[in-house]
C-alpha positions as CSV (number, residue, x, y, z in Angstrom):
1,M,-34.8,-98.7,-21.8
2,E,-34.3,-95.7,-19.5
3,P,-31.6,-93.2,-20.6
4,Y,-28.4,-93.1,-18.6
5,F,-26.9,-89.7,-17.7
6,N,-23.4,-89.0,-16.5
7,S,-24.4,-85.7,-14.9
8,I,-27.4,-83.5,-14.0
9,E,-26.4,-81.1,-16.8
10,E,-26.5,-83.9,-19.4
11,E,-29.9,-85.0,-18.1
12,Q,-31.3,-81.5,-18.3
13,E,-29.9,-81.0,-21.8
14,Y,-31.6,-84.3,-22.9
15,F,-35.0,-83.3,-21.6
16,A,-34.6,-79.8,-23.1
17,R,-33.9,-81.3,-26.5
18,R,-36.9,-83.6,-26.1
19,A,-39.1,-80.7,-25.2
20,K,-38.0,-78.7,-28.2
21,R,-38.8,-81.7,-30.4
22,K,-42.3,-81.9,-29.0
23,Q,-42.8,-78.2,-29.6
24,R,-41.7,-78.6,-33.3
25,M,-44.1,-81.5,-33.7
26,I,-47.0,-79.5,-32.3
27,R,-46.2,-76.5,-34.6
28,E,-46.0,-78.9,-37.6
29,R,-49.4,-80.4,-36.7
30,K,-50.9,-77.0,-36.4
31,R,-49.5,-76.1,-39.9
32,R,-51.0,-79.2,-41.4
33,Q,-54.3,-78.4,-39.8
34,R,-54.2,-74.9,-41.2
35,R,-53.4,-76.2,-44.7
36,R,-56.3,-78.6,-44.5
37,R,-58.6,-75.8,-43.5
38,I,-57.5,-73.6,-46.4
39,I,-58.0,-76.4,-48.9
40,K,-61.5,-77.0,-47.6
41,L,-62.3,-73.3,-47.7
42,C,-61.1,-73.1,-51.3
43,A,-63.2,-76.1,-52.2
44,C,-66.3,-74.4,-50.6
45,L,-65.7,-71.2,-52.6
46,S,-65.3,-73.2,-55.8
47,V,-68.6,-74.8,-55.3
48,L,-70.2,-71.5,-54.6
49,C,-68.8,-70.0,-57.9
50,I,-70.1,-73.0,-59.8
51,L,-73.5,-72.6,-58.3
52,F,-73.6,-68.9,-59.2
53,V,-72.6,-69.6,-62.8
54,A,-75.2,-72.4,-63.1
55,C,-77.9,-70.1,-61.7
56,A,-77.0,-67.4,-64.2
57,G,-77.2,-69.8,-67.1
58,I,-80.7,-71.2,-66.0
59,F,-82.2,-67.8,-65.8
60,G,-80.4,-66.3,-68.8
61,G,-83.3,-67.1,-71.2
62,K,-85.6,-64.6,-69.7
63,G,-84.4,-61.8,-71.8
64,K,-81.6,-59.4,-72.1
65,E,-83.0,-57.0,-69.5
66,D,-83.7,-59.7,-66.9
67,K,-80.3,-61.2,-67.7
68,T,-78.6,-57.9,-67.1
69,K,-80.5,-57.4,-63.8
70,E,-79.7,-60.9,-62.7
71,Q,-76.0,-60.6,-63.6
72,T,-75.9,-57.4,-61.6
73,Q,-77.5,-59.1,-58.6
74,T,-75.1,-62.0,-59.0
75,D,-72.1,-59.7,-59.0
76,Q,-73.4,-58.0,-55.9
77,N,-73.8,-61.4,-54.2
78,V,-70.3,-62.4,-55.2
79,I,-68.9,-59.2,-53.8
80,A,-70.9,-59.6,-50.6
81,K,-69.5,-63.1,-50.2
82,E,-66.0,-62.0,-50.8
83,N,-66.3,-59.2,-48.2
84,E,-67.7,-61.6,-45.5
85,P,-65.1,-62.8,-43.0
86,F,-64.1,-66.4,-43.5
87,A,-65.8,-68.6,-41.0
88,E,-63.6,-71.2,-39.4
89,P,-64.5,-74.6,-41.0
90,V,-65.5,-77.4,-38.8
91,S,-62.5,-79.6,-38.0
92,T,-62.5,-83.2,-39.2
93,E,-59.9,-84.1,-36.7
94,P,-60.8,-86.8,-34.1
95,E,-60.5,-84.1,-31.4
96,A,-64.0,-82.9,-30.3
97,E,-64.9,-79.3,-29.9
98,P,-64.2,-78.1,-26.3
99,V,-67.2,-78.1,-24.0
100,E,-68.4,-74.6,-23.3
101,S,-67.3,-73.4,-19.9
102,E,-69.7,-71.9,-17.5
103,T,-66.9,-70.6,-15.3
104,Q,-67.3,-67.1,-13.8
105,N,-64.8,-64.7,-12.5
106,Y,-65.2,-65.7,-8.9
107,S,-64.1,-63.7,-5.9
108,F,-64.4,-64.0,-2.1
109,E,-65.3,-61.3,0.3
110,E,-63.7,-60.5,3.7
111,T,-66.3,-59.2,6.1
112,E,-66.4,-57.9,9.6
113,Q,-67.3,-61.4,10.7
114,T,-64.1,-62.9,9.1
115,K,-62.0,-64.4,11.8
116,N,-58.2,-64.8,11.9
117,I,-57.1,-68.4,12.6
118,Y,-55.2,-68.4,15.8
119,S,-55.9,-71.9,17.0
120,E,-52.9,-73.7,18.4
121,N,-54.4,-76.9,17.0
122,V,-53.9,-75.7,13.4
123,I,-50.3,-76.4,12.5
124,S,-50.6,-75.2,8.9
125,T,-49.0,-71.8,8.3
126,H,-51.5,-70.8,5.7
127,A,-55.3,-71.5,5.7
128,I,-58.6,-70.3,4.4
129,L,-62.3,-71.3,5.0
130,V,-64.9,-69.9,2.7
131,D,-68.7,-70.2,2.8
132,E,-69.2,-71.3,-0.8
133,S,-72.9,-70.3,-0.9
134,T,-72.2,-66.7,-0.1
135,D,-68.5,-66.4,-1.2
136,K,-67.7,-64.9,2.2
137,I,-64.4,-65.7,3.9
138,V,-65.2,-67.2,7.3
139,A,-61.7,-67.5,8.6
140,W,-58.1,-67.3,7.3
141,K,-54.4,-66.7,7.8
142,G,-51.8,-66.0,5.2
143,A,-54.2,-66.9,2.5
144,K,-53.0,-64.3,0.1
145,E,-49.4,-65.1,0.4
146,R,-47.7,-66.9,-2.5
147,I,-47.2,-70.7,-2.0
148,S,-46.2,-73.7,-4.2
149,P,-49.5,-75.6,-4.6
150,A,-47.9,-79.0,-5.1
151,S,-50.4,-81.6,-6.2
152,M,-53.4,-79.4,-5.4
153,T,-52.4,-78.2,-8.9
154,K,-54.2,-81.3,-10.2
155,V,-57.6,-79.8,-9.3
156,L,-57.0,-77.3,-12.1
157,T,-55.7,-80.1,-14.3
158,V,-58.9,-82.1,-14.2
159,L,-61.0,-78.9,-14.5
160,V,-59.3,-77.8,-17.7
161,A,-59.4,-81.3,-19.1
162,A,-63.1,-81.7,-18.3
163,E,-63.9,-78.4,-20.2
164,H,-62.1,-79.5,-23.3
165,I,-63.6,-82.9,-23.9
166,T,-67.1,-84.4,-24.5
167,E,-68.8,-87.0,-22.4
168,E,-68.3,-89.5,-25.2
169,Q,-64.5,-89.0,-25.2
170,L,-64.4,-90.4,-21.6
171,E,-64.6,-93.8,-23.2
172,D,-61.7,-93.1,-25.6
173,T,-58.4,-94.8,-24.9
174,F,-55.0,-93.2,-24.5
175,T,-51.8,-95.2,-25.0
176,M,-49.2,-94.5,-22.3
177,T,-45.8,-93.5,-23.6
178,I,-42.3,-94.0,-22.3
179,D,-41.8,-90.2,-22.3
180,I,-44.6,-89.8,-19.8
181,T,-43.5,-92.7,-17.5
182,D,-39.9,-91.3,-17.7
183,Y,-41.1,-87.8,-16.8
184,S,-43.0,-89.2,-13.8
185,Y,-40.1,-91.4,-12.7
186,V,-37.4,-88.8,-13.1
187,N,-39.4,-86.2,-11.1
188,D,-40.3,-88.7,-8.4
189,C,-44.0,-88.3,-8.9
190,S,-46.8,-90.4,-7.3
191,N,-48.1,-92.8,-9.9
192,V,-51.2,-94.9,-10.7
193,G,-48.9,-97.7,-12.1
194,F,-49.8,-97.5,-15.8
195,L,-47.3,-99.2,-18.0
196,V,-45.8,-98.2,-21.4
197,D,-48.1,-99.0,-24.3
198,E,-51.0,-99.7,-22.0
199,K,-54.3,-98.5,-23.5
200,I,-56.1,-96.5,-20.7
201,K,-59.6,-95.1,-20.8
202,V,-59.6,-91.3,-20.6
203,K,-62.1,-91.5,-17.7
204,D,-59.5,-93.5,-15.8
205,L,-56.9,-90.8,-16.4
206,F,-59.2,-88.4,-14.5
207,Y,-59.6,-90.6,-11.5
208,G,-55.9,-91.5,-11.6
209,T,-54.9,-87.9,-11.5
210,I,-56.9,-87.1,-8.3
211,L,-57.3,-90.2,-6.2
212,P,-53.6,-91.4,-6.0
213,S,-52.3,-88.1,-7.4
214,G,-50.8,-90.0,-10.3
215,G,-48.3,-88.0,-12.3
216,D,-48.5,-90.6,-15.1
217,A,-52.3,-90.1,-15.3
218,A,-52.0,-86.3,-15.1
219,V,-49.5,-85.9,-18.0
220,G,-51.4,-88.6,-20.0
221,L,-54.6,-86.6,-19.6
222,A,-52.8,-83.4,-20.6
223,T,-51.3,-85.0,-23.6
224,Y,-54.7,-86.5,-24.7
225,V,-56.4,-83.1,-24.4
226,A,-53.8,-80.7,-25.8
227,G,-51.4,-82.9,-27.8
228,S,-48.5,-82.2,-25.3
229,H,-47.9,-81.3,-21.7
230,E,-46.6,-77.9,-22.7
231,A,-49.7,-77.0,-24.7
232,F,-51.9,-78.1,-21.9
233,V,-50.1,-75.9,-19.4
234,D,-50.9,-73.0,-21.7
235,L,-54.6,-73.9,-21.4
236,M,-54.2,-74.0,-17.6
237,N,-52.8,-70.5,-17.5
238,E,-55.6,-69.3,-19.8
239,K,-58.0,-70.8,-17.3
240,L,-56.3,-68.9,-14.5
241,Q,-56.8,-65.7,-16.4
242,E,-60.5,-66.6,-17.0
243,L,-60.9,-67.1,-13.3
244,G,-59.3,-63.7,-12.6
245,L,-56.2,-65.2,-11.0
246,S,-53.5,-64.4,-13.5
247,D,-52.0,-61.6,-11.3
248,T,-51.4,-64.0,-8.4
249,A,-51.2,-67.5,-10.0
250,H,-49.1,-69.1,-12.7
251,F,-48.5,-72.8,-13.4
252,T,-45.6,-74.4,-15.3
253,N,-46.7,-78.0,-15.1
254,C,-49.9,-80.1,-14.7
255,V,-48.5,-82.2,-11.9
256,G,-47.5,-79.7,-9.2
257,L,-43.7,-80.1,-9.3
258,Y,-41.9,-77.3,-7.5
259,D,-40.8,-74.4,-9.8
260,K,-40.2,-70.8,-8.9
261,E,-42.7,-69.9,-11.6
262,H,-45.3,-72.4,-10.4
263,Y,-47.3,-70.6,-7.7
264,C,-50.6,-69.4,-6.4
265,T,-52.2,-68.4,-3.1
266,L,-54.7,-70.4,-1.0
267,Y,-57.3,-67.8,-1.9
268,D,-56.6,-68.7,-5.5
269,M,-56.8,-72.4,-4.8
270,A,-60.2,-72.0,-3.1
271,I,-61.5,-70.3,-6.2
272,I,-60.1,-73.1,-8.4
273,M,-61.9,-75.6,-6.1
274,K,-65.1,-73.6,-6.4
275,A,-64.9,-73.7,-10.2
276,A,-64.1,-77.5,-10.1
277,I,-67.1,-78.5,-7.9
278,K,-69.4,-76.5,-10.3
279,N,-68.2,-79.0,-13.0
280,E,-70.2,-82.2,-12.8
281,L,-67.3,-84.5,-13.9
282,C,-64.8,-82.9,-11.6
283,R,-67.2,-83.0,-8.7
284,E,-67.7,-86.7,-9.2
285,V,-64.0,-87.4,-9.4
286,L,-63.1,-85.3,-6.4
287,K,-65.7,-86.9,-4.1
288,T,-64.8,-90.5,-5.1
289,K,-63.1,-92.4,-2.2
290,C,-62.2,-95.6,-4.1
291,Y,-62.1,-96.6,-7.8
292,T,-61.0,-99.4,-10.0
293,T,-59.8,-98.7,-13.5
294,A,-61.0,-100.6,-16.6
295,A,-59.3,-103.9,-17.3
296,T,-56.4,-103.8,-19.8
297,A,-54.0,-106.4,-21.2
298,E,-51.4,-105.2,-18.7
299,H,-53.8,-105.1,-15.7
300,P,-56.7,-107.6,-16.4
301,E,-58.3,-106.8,-13.1
302,G,-57.8,-103.1,-13.3
303,L,-56.0,-101.0,-10.7
304,T,-57.7,-100.1,-7.5
305,I,-56.9,-96.6,-6.3
306,S,-58.1,-94.5,-3.3
307,N,-58.4,-90.9,-2.1
308,W,-56.7,-91.3,1.2
309,F,-57.6,-87.9,2.5
310,L,-61.3,-88.7,2.1
311,R,-60.9,-92.2,3.6
312,R,-59.0,-90.8,6.6
313,I,-61.3,-87.9,7.4
314,E,-64.6,-89.7,6.9
315,D,-64.8,-91.0,10.5
316,K,-63.8,-87.6,12.0
317,D,-66.4,-85.1,13.3
318,T,-66.2,-82.0,11.0
319,C,-69.7,-80.7,11.7
320,G,-70.6,-82.0,8.3
321,E,-69.4,-84.3,5.5
322,V,-66.3,-83.8,3.4
323,L,-67.4,-84.4,-0.2
324,G,-64.2,-83.7,-2.1
325,A,-60.5,-83.2,-1.6
326,K,-57.0,-83.0,-3.1
327,T,-53.8,-83.2,-1.2
328,G,-50.2,-82.2,-2.0
329,F,-46.7,-82.0,-0.8
330,V,-43.5,-80.3,-1.7
331,A,-40.8,-79.3,0.7
332,E,-41.3,-75.6,0.0
333,S,-45.0,-75.7,1.1
334,G,-45.1,-78.7,3.4
335,S,-48.2,-80.9,3.4
336,C,-51.2,-79.1,1.9
337,A,-54.8,-79.8,0.9
338,V,-58.0,-78.3,-0.4
339,S,-61.4,-79.8,0.6
340,Y,-65.1,-79.3,0.1
341,Q,-67.6,-79.9,2.8
342,E,-71.4,-79.7,3.3
343,S,-72.2,-78.8,6.9
344,D,-74.8,-80.6,8.9
345,D,-77.3,-77.8,8.0
346,G,-76.5,-78.1,4.3
347,V,-74.1,-75.1,3.8
348,P,-71.2,-75.8,1.5
349,Y,-67.7,-74.8,2.6
350,I,-64.2,-74.8,1.0
351,C,-61.1,-75.2,3.1
352,A,-57.5,-74.9,1.9
353,T,-54.3,-75.2,4.0
354,A,-50.6,-75.3,3.4
355,G,-47.5,-75.6,5.5
356,S,-48.5,-78.5,7.7
357,S,-46.0,-80.9,9.2
358,S,-47.4,-84.2,7.7
359,S,-50.3,-85.6,5.7
360,W,-52.0,-86.7,8.8
361,R,-51.5,-83.4,10.5
362,C,-53.0,-81.7,7.4
363,I,-56.1,-83.8,7.8
364,Y,-56.5,-82.8,11.5
365,D,-56.0,-79.1,10.5
366,H,-59.0,-79.4,8.3
367,V,-61.0,-81.1,11.0
368,E,-60.0,-78.3,13.5
369,I,-60.9,-75.5,11.1
370,Y,-64.3,-77.0,10.2
371,T,-65.2,-77.7,13.8
372,S,-63.9,-74.4,15.2
373,Y,-65.0,-71.9,12.5
374,V,-68.1,-73.3,10.8
375,P,-71.1,-71.6,12.4
376,D,-72.6,-73.8,15.2
377,G,-69.2,-75.4,15.6
378,N,-67.1,-75.0,18.7
379,V,-66.2,-71.3,18.3
């Protein structure tokens, strides 16, 4: 049953208390993990000591002189062992070790050929087009001004998640909770339509985060990876730092809800998209136009979801083929989107826009930018 609130203040207080409870649970879990590691480490050291004693006894019959030498060597080995830094024991938790990231500190270059976007047919107030093969900025306007990225945020959500799980974990299941569905409902998020207690494949959470921009899928994915939404946001900001964006970008949620402290630039978003398309799983999810989730007890035929940006732009002439995209909307940034295209001659481009007047207008802005500023377009 959904909680009833008499006022906004009461509602905010309720969610603040719940967030604190989650943080306490996370801290307690970490303490338990540390205790287990210490116990395992002590057990390993005990085994080593027993082995040393056994070895000393076996070779003790060789004579007093040999015994003395061996004891001396044994003491030195013990001292050496004690002076070595303790290695982190391998966790026995079901969580898999994070996948190694190949992300670099990307940057884009403005050149003498970089054009300013003046076209009257581009309604978006901010835009950038990058040649992804050379990292040169082809055209832009307002691309280094701070914006609210809205649901474009979810590109980073799936990237961080992909880098912290193994391929085998994609077949794991996650049980949807009422906390997650409440969060999505209260914040008026787009949703896939997962139900409380539904057991969802982790792979479906990835597709649900991007194609219909599901808030339920995004928070579910974050919780599966990091144990809580809050802990996952920490991973997102660590990724921003790794990408060299921490001075201009900071996220407070994995969904894209508006917050004064949730921001980036379109330049930043283009870099995030570049990192995402370098990741095989993210690239596959971002380019998928239509997908059906695995059957569950609640949805025996699965849920069919679509990336409407890709389906709406596929019949437009963009001087190439758009192979990935994520849209977004908040009142503070209007309709926005980031897309990835390969031109007719095989050159990859990234386009990001914000401040358009509608989702359809945002699509036409991308069409206009690709056709007007991609070389061999209608410059």
